N, C-alpha and C positions, 0 to 999 in steps of 0.2 A: 830184828828178824836174825841176824847172827848168831847172839846167844840162844835165842829161843832154838834156831835150825840145829846147832850143836848140841842142845839138851835133849833135844828131840832125837838126833841121832844116837845119841850114848843111852837114852832108855831104852830106845828099840834095842839096841844091840844088848843090853842088860836084860831085856824080856820085859820091860816094865811096861803095863800097860797105862796109857795116857787118859783113857776114856772117851776118845773121840770114835765116832761111828767108823765104821769100814768104807763108807761111801762117802759120795761129795760133799766133804767138808771143805770150804773154801773162803778164800778172801775175795769180795766180789766189790766192783765199785759200788758207791751208795745209789741203791733204788734197782740194782741189777742181779738178774738170776739167770742160771741157764736153766733151759726146759730139760727134761727127760730126755727128750730126742737129742739135744745140744750135748748133754752130758755123755750119752750113748756113742755120739762121733766124736767126740774128746778121747774116751777110751778107746774106741776101736783104731781111730788114728795112732794111738799110744802102742798099739800092739796087745792091747787087755781082750781078753776073752771073759765071759761070764762062767762063773763055776758056783755051784752052791750058794746061789743067790749074791754073788758078789763079783766084781770085776777083778783079775788075776792078769800080772804080766808075769810072772815067774811061774809059769805052770807045773815045773816040778816040786815046787815050794808045798811039802805036806802042812805047813804050820803058818802060812803066812794070813794076816787079817785083811787081805785083799789092797787094791789100789785105792787112791783117794785124788781128786782134784785138789789141790794145797791151795791154788790161787788162781785167780782168772782176772788179767787185768792189762792195760796197754803198756809194756815196760820200756817201749821204743819210743812211743809219742807219733807212731806213724797213723793212730786212728783205729787201729785192728787189734783186738783183745788176742793176749797169749795167756795159755792154761800151763801149768804145771803140775805134772799126776807124780805122786810119788807111791812107793810100795816097801812095806817094811820085810825084813827077813835076810838072815845072812846065809843061806842056802844058794841065793844068785847073787848076793850082795856082798859076800865076805865080811870083814870084821865091820865095815862102814855101817852095814846093817840096814842101809837104805837104798832104794835105786830111784831113779829119777828119768823123768822126759819131760822137754820143754818143747811145746806146741805151739804155733803161730797161725789163727785162721787166715786164710787167703782171700783174696777178692772175690774169687768164685765161690767162699763160702766153706770150703773142704778145710781142715786140720792138718798142716803140715810138721813133721817132727824136725826141729832146730837142732836139737843135741839131745843126749842122753845117756845114762851110765849107771854105774855104782857111785856111792857117796853122796853128800849132804848139798846140795846147791844153795850157795848163797850168791845174791844180785849183789855187784859191787858199784859204786859211783863211777868207775871209769868206765870208758865206753869204747867201741870199737866201729865199725863200718855200720853206716846207717842207724847209728846212735843205739846200737843194741849193747845193754851193758855187760862188762864182764862178769864171770860167773868162776866164782870160787868153790871147787870141789872138795869139801871136808870129810875128815873121817879119822880115825885114830892117827895118831901123830902131831906133829907140829910143824910142817911146813908143806903146804897144800897147791896142787897145782890151780892155775888162773888161765881159765879159756876167754878167747877173742874171736866174735866174729870179724871175719876176713872179706865179708861181701857174698859169700857162697858157704861158709861152714866155719863153726866154732873150732879153734884151733890153740893149741897148747902157746900160752905167753910169755908167762913167766911162773915163778913158786913165790909163796907168800905166806906169811903168819902174823895175824893180825894187824895187816897193811904194811908189815916191812918185807923187803925181800930176803928169801933165805935160798940156801941149796938143800936139797933133799938129802937123806943119808943114802948110800950105796948101798 
């Protein structure tokens, strides 16, 4: 996932089309799919609106190819699904060329945004509270922030590059 995520991010930044559709491309557990209603609920919870037949988070971007559900699976082992929604474009996401929203399905069936922002999220093996994985937020450069769940929110924990701690340039 690390290499794929970085390649996708750089390809998006350079304007290379990867040939994936503009909508619900996702990694689902075996035999599982989201209904259209569930996909709509994920996109709406992520802050997306429909425009010209696609879901859009960055409403001001005239060139976005739309938001996609990149992944749906249980990432923290609590028995509930999480969804990763991404959207390309430098207009709202700068040189990273990608923005994301990580959502978790709650016990009442609603989707909750756990974290999001500009950059290419990569789930790490290290974990914070409640077994939530640390998330490296990639983009241009060689020293990336790693966010950790503290039981209430994802907060900056450290900076890393290829699994080694680093200090970002000032």
